[in-house]
N, C-alpha and C positions, 0 to 999 in steps of 0.2 A: 482305537482312539477312545479315550475316556470322555465322559460328558463334559468335564471341565475343559479339556483340550478342544473338543468340538465347539464349546461355547466361546472360547477365546478365538478360534478360527473364524467363527461366524461374526464376532464383533470386529475382528480385523478386516474381514471382507466387507462388512457394512461400512466401516470407516473409509475404505478404499473407494467404494461406490459413491459415498457422500462427497469425498474429495474430488473425484472425477466429475461429478455433477456440478460442483462449485466451479471447477476450472472451466468446464464447457460453458456454463452460464456467464462467467466473467468474460470469456472470449467473445461470446455473442453480444454482451453488453458493449464491448469496445466497437464491434462491427456495427451495431445499431446506431451508436452515437455518430460514427464516421459517416454512415449512410445518410443519416438525418441531416448532417452538416454538408452533404455533397462532396465528401472527400473520398478519393479512391486510393486504395493501397497498391503499391507496386507488387510484382510477383514475389520479390524477396521479402517485403514487409508482410504480405499475406502468409507466406510460409513461416515467418518468424512468429506471427500471432498464433497460427494454427498449431505450431510445434511447441509453444510455451506451456509448461506444466507448473510454473511458479505462480501461485495464486496472488502473492504480493505484487509481482511484476504486472500481472494482468490488471489488478486493481489500480496500480500506478498508471498504466497505459489508459485505463478508462478515464481517470481524472484528467490526464493530459489531453485526451481526445476532446474533452469538453471545452478546453481552452486553446488548443493548438491552432495555428494558422495553416500549417502544412503537416502532412504525415511524417515528414523527415524529423520534425521536432519530437515526435513520439517514439519513433523506432530507430533513432540514431545509435550507431555502435559506440559512440562516445557520450557518456553522460554529460549533460550541460552543453553539448555542441551548439545548440540553438542560441546560447549566450554569446557566441563569437562576435556578433556585431556590437553588442553592448561593450565588450572589452576593447574592441578597436577604438571606440570613442572615448572610453574612460581611461585607458592606460596612459596616454600622453599627459593627462591631467594628474594622474597619480605619480608619474615619474617627476613631473615638475614640483610636486610637493615632497619628493624624496622617498616615496614608498617603493618597496620591491614589488613590482607588479605580479610576479609569479607567486609570491607569498600571499598577496591579497587575493588572487584568483583561487588559490588552493584553500585558503581559509574560508572564503565565501562559498565555495563549492561544498566544503565539509558542513558548514552551517546550514546551507540550503538542503543538503541531503538529510541531515539530522532532523530538521524541521519537517521536511516532507515525510520522512519515515514515521516520525511521531504522529503527525496528522493522519497518516494512513492507518496506523494502529488504532488511533482514537475513533476514526470512522468505522473501522472494522468492529471494535467493541460496541460502539453505539448501535450498529446494525444488528449484532448478535443479541444485545439486550432488548432492542425494539421488537425483534421477532419473538422473543420469549416472554418478556415482562411488560413492555411499554417503557418509554423514556420521557421523564419530565424535563422541563427547562433547567432546573437545578442540577439534575443528573448529567445533562448534556454539558453544562458549564464545568462540572467537576471532572468529567472525562476529558474535556478539551484543555483543562489546566493541569492535567496529570503529567508526571514524568514518564519516560519510556519504561523504566523499571516497574512503576505502578501499573501501567497499561499492560505490560507483559504478564504480570501477576494476575491482574483482573481478567484478562482474556483466558488465561489458564483456568481460573476459578469458574468463569462463565460456562465453560464446557462441561462442568461436573456438578455444580450446585443446583439445588431445587428452589431456593429462595433468593430473591434479589439482594437482600442485605448481605448474604454470604459472598457475593461477588466481590465486594469491596473490603473484605478482610485480607490482611497481609500477613505473611509469615513473621514470626517473632524475630526481632533483631533487624527489621527493615527500617 
């Protein structure tokens, strides 16, 4: 094995350990919030949380745990299942107005997902930058108003750059 190959293997192993640590911390953060709010997980929900290796999902569960009334809202197999009671009340009114309720539900779900995904990415970037550089109010505003494309680019930049200004550069043609 050459020195270059050993170096790449070491970097790969380090990244795996960092990711595993982040996943474990994110899972514990969900458990801490639920415990502080007096909410208990079912056996299946606990297994779902412990077995999750998707950092974005864990962060989403953490945010949901801060607001949820019941753990079923967080760990539902169906995204948006908690909105069922909302639709039961709203659908008759939509039908009276001539709307296709299935289309309204689908469009609303898509918009909520996109908004939640973008907000999660913005929070992720803000956390990364806070840890490395510090974050001003103006920077927070800029991050929160960014598009998902900008956020993805900036997150990628934030993992490799050494100066804060370099984070916000975008590839030519963007």
